[in-house]
N, C-alpha and C positions, 0 to 999 in steps of 0.2 A: 775282640776287645773293642769297647766303645769308650771314647773320651770326649769331653766337651771342649769348647773353644779355649778354655784355660788349661787344657791338658790334664784335667782331673778325670780319673777313671770312673766311668758311670756303670759299666757292666763288664763281666767276663763271661764269655760264651765258650763252652766246651762241647764239641759235637757229641751227639748221643752214642755214636759208635767209635769214639776216639781210640778205644783199646785195640782196634784192628789196625791202626796205623801208627800209634805212638806207644813206645815202651813206657810203662808206668814210672820207671826211674827217670825218664826224660821229659815227663809232663811239666815239671817245674821250669825246665829250660825253655820249653816251647812257649809257656805263658810269659816268661821273662822276655823272650824275643818279641812276642806280640805286644806286650805292654810298652816296651821301649820304642818299637816301630810306630805304634799309635801316638805316643807322646811326641815323637819327632814330627809326624805328620801334622799334629795339632799346632806345634810350635812354628812349623813352616807356614801354615795358614795365617798365623798371627803376624808373621813377618811380611807376608804378601798383602795383607789387608791394610788399607790406609788407616792411619791412626785417627781415632776420634778426638776432636778437639776437647780439651779439658775445660770444664766450666770453672771460670774464675770465681773464687769466693770474694765477696766484698772485703776490702781491706779493713782492718780494725780502725776505729777512730784514732788518729794519731794524737799522741800526747804532745803538748808544747813545752813540757817541763824540761829544763836544762839537764843535760847528762854531764856529770863531772868525769874527769879522767879516771878516777877511782871506780866509779860506777861502770864505766866502759870496760875497764880491766876485769872487774868482777864478772860482768856479763860474758866477756870472751873466755875467761877461765871456766865458767859454768858450761858454756857451749863446748869448749874443748874437752872437759871431763865427760859430758854427755855423749859426745861423738866417740871418745875413747871406749866408753862402756858399750856403746852400740857395736863398734868395730870388734871388740873382744867377744861379745856374745855372738855376733855374726860368724866370726872365725871359729868359735867353738861348735857352732851348728854345721857350718859348711865343710869344715876340714875333717870331719870324722864320719866314718861310715855308721849307719844306724841299722840295727837288726831288731826285728819284731816278729812275734809269733801270733798266730790266730788264737782266738779264745778256745777253739776246739783242740788246739795243739797239733794240728796235722800239717799246717803250712807255716813256713818260716821264710822271711825275706830280708834282704839287705839292700840298702840304697846309699849312694854317695854322690853328692853334688847333683841331685835330681835324676840320676841314672840308676835304674834298678840293676844291681849287680847280679843277684840271683834270687830265685824262689825255689825253696826245697819243699818237697811234699813227701809225706810218709807213704812209700810205695805199697805197704801192706794195707793201709787205709784205702788207697785208690781202688783196690780190688773189690771192696765191699761197699764203698760209699756211693751214694746217688750222685749223678752229675750235678744236680742243683746244689747239693751240699758242698761239693768241691768248688763250684763257681762262687758260692757265697764266701767260703774261707779265703779263696784267692782275692776276691774283691775286698774283703775286710782288711787283709794285710796290705794290699796295694794302696787303699785309701789312707790307712793309718801311717804307712811309710811316708806318703806325700805330706800329710798334715803335720807330722812330727819333724820332717826334714826341712820344711819351710813354714815356720811359725808365722801366723798372721801378723803379729805385732812387728816382726822383723821385715816382712814383705812391704810394709807401709813406709819403711825408711826410718831414719832417726827422728824421734819425737820427744820433745820436752818443752816445758815453759820457757826456758832460756833460748832454745832454738827458735821457737815461735816468736819470741820478742825480737831476737836479732833479725829474723826474716822480715818482720813487720818494719823494723827500722830501715833496713837496706832496700826495701821495696819502693821507698819514696826518698830519693837522694836529697831533695830540697829540704824536706822535713828533718832528715838526719843532720844535714849541715847546720840547720837552725838550732837543733837540740844540742849539738856539740859546740855551738857558739861561733861557727864560721860564717853564718849569714844572720842578718838582723831579723 
């Protein structure tokens, strides 16, 4: 099993003579163990590696327009609603197991909270399938499980115009205090 630094599966390798050491009914279990072990190793490397400094984006040009209490409350309500929607969506994705099947229909997998729970393979198919076909179906399922269990839009954190506006406001306390009328 090969994964990249982000723990994304890059390839699945099954030995050419695997049938001599693995029961076809246990192949899915063996690939599940290899996938989880490779993921853990990649995540451990991420933890050990020093964090790269994030490039700061230039702050937006601050507005000098006064903010009324009503506008501040509307902004906070909008941010709260956006965060509630994000939390609800995140909960729906994270708290439920996801099961997918390969296009060929021979491999089926389940993932929950980033951990592959199981990979099932049709044992009758393993007797006649080429190793490259099996590798491809396992790879397809593993990649799709990860992609669907961690949607890219959720991985970026909560995003909305209201959150961006509030973040810009609080990034410069003096400007914020001016805009709410506490500084000249």
